[in-house]
Steps between C-alpha positions, in 0.01 A plus 500: 500500500756617247625850566507769252837680442372800694391289785823304507710818495294659775552188722876498434521875575318452829695189590838675451389819667380314809826300513711808487287670770539202729872461419569870579411422859747212529843577646671193374477257202414143588511249219293188580679162411581390233556858382831654588649843529792399282290424189298825529813710553642344177217667314511833678871553489506463120493790252250298295164557664289282276566177698362651827206648306412170330507339848269770636258460208490115539455533876203736477348298222520188716349685794205599274460161340613206717510270197719723289836341416769710329703181458231373262345814340651828600289699258176362647514781758517769228839621634526801266166644613536432874863627515484805278177625647415426868840373613705770339262774619532394861875479476513848357270640769729348771824628354614151425757453210350306207527455131234536227475139391748319732313166531445474128861590419638207708224262408594531128165348389558184691177331595653315801706672769695196619845348516497437119425870443783593739752271333403623158613843624855365499517408864391846608528476884209730563274309267583187696403678821166614352432139381566378854280770643219413259518130609469604865220753419305215337543242783482688833181546699279805456608627843872476408441652168337800668792531744747484219309764301508734798875446542561549127316833475681613824824447312365720227421778750854476631619556143285815479649631828850438381438672169344804670801537723722546196320807368743777416436868577509734200780743510511830294783476242534663160886396465533339155826323597336351810200386298714359220716297737188373677345378166828354382556301816140379515532358142841345567413349839127438529342501153232274641444299181496821291213670684731774646663608169158505332349713777797743500503548124117540481480732799797713372320543166173592673663757724727640230203554273274657764790720623560631153126554440480242231164349400648155459314226682711226666373151573608145548766541765275409791411164337664162559843472351383199310186651339644592162345254265225456244253372765531807717485729193785701646760587237778589739601549863443873478289686245501879425197630314523829314215749440448356150457152657828372358710284745859463610574150631766413762625158611696501826720202592801401718525167307631434147241633255523186286370450147223284649391791723514732199271267311258503797529879509423529133197272528373706789547835310330356191207372700463845651580710198264376224587788267881430532569852595762411765838477337735537803542331841746633753667234720624655828765254623859453620787466258526128582127445403554599140497180280794424270288548191460880561706741293699694757560881504786696640265677740477410874134610491365329190666168516371363168209436264356176361224496232250229546262466209341845479596622843832653612611407850725770659697392799559777758729476803272504805739673727574783256131535420408531872774759551387704211134493608576593856735785404260664252182483699394789725606482868139466607449205264808338660336534841176356366691210340674428827161510679343251247800271548469497879133433474566207268760357738253533790227317315400175670578294195850637434770236574637501856857488361430820320365666815799399712750606235332830453517581865860379544607698192360823654687441823829499313422761238380825644380759249 
């Protein structure tokens, strides 16, 4: 009997929940041949989580349907639905690091998860490991597949334990110099693909406005760093909305804000702003991220401006901007900003390298 989406998701939810419950009682991980610790560790020691998530999705789909073959038709298991609903829910409940759409991001619309797919990813070592794991998943006995599934989810539980051990205790600090140096060093050393600068800028805006009793509404900074596009209907990384519903748009980057990115930004703004009321975008970046086409200023704060069609792009130095915001917000708002930052670092899905750097930085920089 063909399962409905609800029935399928319920079974996947129960399957993974039971595996995690059983795995929690295991003291050691035992991989049944031909599976090896080395190949699994390759996936779990990478900062790209999508490869281990696509493997988990395929593994559970195979346990649910013994004839399912990701090497022939990955999308036959409805991966978006089973990952983004039951699998992600269980991972979240168990404090296990995960991404929103990891399996889909690494699959890149490929119907077959096999060696051809892996080689098309330019020899990506992890993709090759996934392809080998898929081959084994599709050829071993049901008994060995269940043993591997138990070992694999046990490895996920170890990841959750490790992440929990890195949680940082909030300290009370209102020192603007301490906070500025912390923000600067995080941006320079662990930008985490741009997620840290985006979070810092958005959270500073939010706390600055609330501390000064502004009625501006801040949004966008908690979203994915890659969500500014016409599909997401998001006009910028951070959006401030005024009481009259007008908007101020920010783009935050630690990469060159190229003309191509400006074109994408303009398209996103126009898709969002049907009345063409938005005439300015503020790009918060480093000096080195300003494209050569920009007309430079003599200011160390406003680095330059570049008109693109009907929108002016103003380039603001991220370090000067952060210093200004921290200095001119109330002391209580600084404390609230710092609390928000610590809570963000402690979140299960924040990169491990950020957590480690954050703790080490505090050991050597006492407020």
